[in-house]
N, C-alpha and C positions, 0 to 999 in steps of 0.2 A: 505494501499500497505506500502510495506516495502523496506525499503533502504538496496541495496546491502551492504554486510560487507566490500568489498574492499571501497565503497565511506562513509562509515562512519569510516571507519580509515581514512581518508582521512579528511573527518572533524572535526574530532577529534585532530589529528594531527595538523590543521587548527587552533583550538579553544587551545589548548596546546602555538603551535607558538606564537597568539597573546598574552596571557597574559605573556609568557616569555619575548616578547618585550615590553610589558606596563611595567614591574617590572624592567627588566633594565632600562627604559626609566625615570622612577621613580628615579630609584637609581644615573643615571646621574645628575638628576635634583637636589637631595640633595647635592652630592658630589661638581656640580658647586657651591651651594648656599654657603657651606660650604667655598671652597678657596674666594669667595668673600666676605664673610663675614670677614675673615683673612685679605684679600687684602684692606680692609677699615677699618679694626684693625692698619695695619700695617702704612697705609696710615696718620692715625689720628697719631699715635706715630710720626712718621718721622716730621709732621708740629709741634708737640709738642717741639721735638729736636731741629727744627733749629730754631726755637721761643727762648730757650733757649740757642744756640749760638750766635744769632744777639744780647740776651744784653750782654751777655759776653763780646762778641768782641766790643760792645758799650761803656761797662764800660771799657775796655781797650783805646780803645782808647781814653777817656774821662780823664786817669790818663795819658796817653802821652801827652795831649796837656798841662792839668798841668802841669806837669815836664818841658815840652819845653819852657811854659812859664816862670816858675821857673829858667830856666837855660839861657835863655834870658834875663832875668831881672838882677840876677848875674853878666853877660859879661857886660852889662850897667852899669851896677855900678861899675866893675871893670874898665873899659874902662875910665870911667870919674873918679875913683881916679887915675889912673894912670894919666890921661889929665891933673889933678891937680895938683899933685905931679910935674910933667916935668914944669910945668909953674913957680914954686915955686923956683926951684933948678935951 
């Protein structure tokens, strides 16, 4: 039993379409996988940058705290000295 030419053409077109769709599907999976890898790398880099920024801000705030404590001590000493001089005079 032979298949008519029209029917053979439809079957071969169908198989070619299936193969093309399969290749497109694999290509799409590869592209999405590459995007996912790039996104996760970017996320990891951003977490590292955020950690560095937190450390820098923490150090900056500690310096400000120390400077403020030094300033308060200086003003306290200045006020005490002025108070002592005012009582002597």
